[in-house]
C-alpha positions as CSV (number, residue, x, y, z in Angstrom):
1,M,18.0,-5.0,-23.5
2,P,17.3,-8.5,-22.3
3,P,15.2,-10.5,-24.7
4,I,12.9,-11.6,-21.9
5,T,13.1,-11.8,-18.1
6,I,12.0,-14.4,-15.6
7,T,9.3,-12.0,-14.3
8,Q,8.0,-11.4,-17.8
9,I,7.8,-15.2,-18.5
10,N,5.9,-15.8,-15.3
11,N,3.4,-13.0,-16.1
12,A,2.9,-14.1,-19.7
13,F,0.9,-17.2,-18.7
14,G,-1.6,-15.3,-16.5
15,Y,-1.7,-11.8,-17.9
16,G,-0.1,-11.9,-21.3
17,L,2.9,-9.9,-22.2
18,Q,3.0,-6.3,-23.6
19,R,6.4,-4.7,-24.1
20,D,8.2,-2.5,-26.5
21,Y,11.8,-1.6,-25.7
22,V,12.9,2.0,-26.6
23,G,16.2,3.8,-26.3
24,W,17.1,6.7,-24.0
25,K,16.3,9.4,-26.4
26,N,12.8,8.0,-26.9
27,I,11.9,8.3,-23.2
28,S,10.5,11.6,-21.9
29,R,12.7,13.5,-19.5
30,D,9.7,13.7,-17.2
31,V,9.5,9.9,-17.0
32,K,13.2,9.7,-15.9
33,L,12.6,12.5,-13.4
34,A,9.4,10.8,-12.0
35,A,11.2,7.5,-11.5
36,I,14.0,9.1,-9.6
37,A,11.7,11.3,-7.6
38,S,9.5,8.4,-6.6
39,E,11.8,5.4,-6.3
40,D,15.4,6.6,-5.6
41,Q,16.1,10.2,-5.0
42,A,19.8,9.4,-4.1
43,Y,20.2,7.6,-7.4
44,P,22.8,10.0,-9.0
45,D,24.9,9.9,-5.9
46,H,25.0,6.3,-4.5
47,S,27.1,3.4,-5.9
48,G,24.1,1.0,-6.1
49,F,23.1,0.9,-2.4
50,D,21.4,3.6,-0.4
51,W,23.0,2.9,3.0
52,D,21.1,5.7,4.7
53,A,17.7,4.1,3.6
54,I,19.0,0.7,4.6
55,E,19.9,1.9,8.0
56,H,16.5,3.6,8.4
57,S,14.7,0.4,7.4
58,L,16.6,-1.6,10.0
59,R,15.9,0.6,12.9
60,P,13.7,-1.0,15.6
61,K,10.2,0.4,15.6
62,R,8.4,1.4,18.8
63,K,5.4,-0.7,19.5
64,G,2.2,1.0,18.2
65,K,4.2,3.7,16.4
66,K,3.6,4.2,12.7
67,T,6.7,4.5,10.7
68,K,7.0,7.1,8.0
69,I,8.0,5.3,4.7
70,P,10.0,7.1,2.1
71,L,8.1,8.0,-1.1
72,G,9.8,5.1,-2.9
73,G,8.5,2.6,-0.3
74,G,11.8,1.2,1.0
75,A,15.6,0.8,0.8
76,S,15.8,-0.9,-2.6
77,T,17.6,1.3,-5.2
78,I,16.8,1.5,-8.9
79,T,20.1,-0.4,-9.5
80,Q,19.0,-3.2,-7.1
81,Q,15.6,-3.4,-8.8
82,V,17.3,-3.7,-12.2
83,A,19.6,-6.5,-10.9
84,K,16.6,-8.3,-9.5
85,N,14.3,-7.8,-12.6
86,V,16.9,-8.5,-15.3
87,F,19.1,-11.2,-13.8
88,L,17.1,-12.8,-11.0
89,W,13.5,-13.3,-9.9
90,Q,10.7,-11.7,-7.9
91,G,9.0,-13.0,-4.8
92,G,9.1,-12.9,-1.1
93,G,9.5,-15.5,1.6
94,I,12.7,-17.6,1.8
95,T,13.5,-17.0,-1.8
96,R,14.0,-13.3,-1.1
97,Y,16.8,-14.1,1.3
98,I,18.4,-16.6,-1.2
99,R,18.3,-13.8,-3.8
100,K,20.1,-11.2,-1.7
101,V,23.7,-12.3,-2.3
102,P,23.5,-12.6,-6.1
103,E,21.4,-9.3,-6.1
104,M,24.3,-7.6,-4.4
105,Y,26.8,-9.0,-6.9
106,F,24.8,-7.9,-10.0
107,T,24.1,-4.5,-8.4
108,V,27.8,-3.8,-8.1
109,L,28.6,-5.2,-11.5
110,I,26.0,-3.1,-13.5
111,E,26.9,0.1,-11.6
112,W,30.5,-0.5,-12.7
113,I,29.9,-1.6,-16.3
114,W,26.7,0.1,-17.4
115,G,26.6,3.5,-15.5
116,K,23.6,5.5,-14.4
117,Q,21.9,6.3,-17.7
118,R,22.0,2.8,-19.0
119,I,20.7,1.4,-15.7
120,L,17.8,3.8,-15.7
121,E,17.1,3.1,-19.3
122,V,16.9,-0.6,-18.7
123,Y,14.8,-0.1,-15.5
124,L,12.2,2.0,-17.5
125,N,12.1,-0.7,-20.1
126,V,11.7,-3.9,-18.0
127,I,9.7,-2.8,-14.9
128,E,6.1,-4.0,-14.8
129,M,3.7,-1.0,-15.1
130,G,0.4,-2.8,-15.2
131,P,-0.8,-6.4,-15.4
132,G,1.4,-7.9,-18.1
133,I,2.5,-4.4,-19.2
134,F,6.3,-4.1,-19.1
135,G,8.2,-0.9,-19.8
136,I,7.3,2.7,-20.2
137,E,6.6,2.6,-24.0
138,A,4.0,-0.2,-23.6
139,A,2.5,1.7,-20.6
140,A,2.3,5.0,-22.5
141,Q,0.6,3.4,-25.5
142,R,-1.8,1.4,-23.3
143,Y,-2.8,4.2,-20.9
144,F,-2.5,7.4,-23.0
145,G,-2.3,6.3,-26.6
146,K,1.1,8.1,-27.1
147,K,4.8,7.3,-27.2
148,A,6.9,7.4,-24.1
149,K,8.8,10.4,-25.4
150,N,5.6,12.5,-25.5
151,L,4.3,11.8,-22.0
152,S,3.6,14.9,-19.9
153,S,4.9,15.3,-16.4
154,A,1.4,14.3,-14.9
155,E,1.1,11.3,-17.2
156,A,4.6,10.2,-16.2
157,A,3.9,10.6,-12.5
158,M,0.6,8.6,-12.9
159,I,2.4,5.6,-14.5
160,I,5.3,5.6,-12.0
161,A,2.7,5.9,-9.1
162,C,1.6,2.3,-9.9
163,L,4.8,1.0,-8.4
164,P,5.6,-1.2,-6.6
165,N,2.4,-3.1,-7.1
166,P,1.1,-2.4,-10.6
167,K,-1.5,-5.2,-10.6
168,R,-3.2,-3.6,-7.5
169,F,-2.4,0.1,-8.0
170,T,-3.9,0.5,-11.5
171,V,-3.4,3.6,-13.7
172,K,-6.6,3.1,-15.7
173,P,-9.1,2.9,-14.1
174,M,-7.1,5.0,-11.6
175,S,-6.9,3.3,-8.2
176,R,-7.2,5.4,-5.1
177,R,-3.5,4.8,-4.4
178,V,-2.4,6.2,-7.7
179,G,-4.8,9.1,-7.4
180,W,-3.3,9.9,-4.0
181,R,0.3,9.3,-4.9
182,Y,0.9,10.9,-8.3
183,P,0.5,14.5,-7.0
184,Q,3.2,13.7,-4.4
185,I,5.5,12.5,-7.1
186,L,4.9,15.6,-9.2
187,Q,5.8,17.7,-6.1
188,Q,9.0,15.7,-5.6
189,M,9.8,16.1,-9.3
190,R,9.7,19.9,-8.8
191,N,11.8,19.6,-5.7
192,I,14.7,17.7,-7.3
193,E,14.7,18.9,-10.9
194,E,17.1,21.8,-10.2
195,D,19.7,19.5,-8.8
196,E,22.7,19.6,-11.1
197,D,23.5,15.9,-10.9
198,I,19.9,15.1,-11.8
199,Q,19.8,17.6,-14.6
200,V,22.9,16.0,-16.2
201,L,21.5,12.5,-15.7
202,V,17.9,13.0,-17.2
203,K,18.8,15.2,-20.1
């Protein structure tokens, strides 16, 4: 695991830093399933980029027509999020476009070198899951007083439901967004858990 990321350093000054990296075997299967169900359902099958989601996001929208957003919120895959969180930086505006080329490079690199399980393990350890709370172990301890390997499916879905804006979409006290979203994630978990590729990946 990276000793510290740029995002964690930036947060440490305003929110403090809570994190506790854990290995694959110490993360609940339900957490892995919830992350895939919510953030990247094509994760076992793509090579780092979900081209169908990218194409969907680039389609011109009719004026006044609301667009249905995928459950994960956009076209960024789990692999792309790891590339951004571990090797690069967060932020929008012009810096987002500057970041795109190195993000693509690191996305291809870690898919090739790490593989799916390692990428998902790193993702669940470095992603922010509350103000200054990084990784599933710190989130599990903070919100439910238990280890990440002991989280129930509902608890896993609640934590993952705080993404992509964990400072605004709080788990405890539960924000309206998390309360609305986590049942959807639970349903998606049930929908995908029989997929053979996903079963092999999250075991």
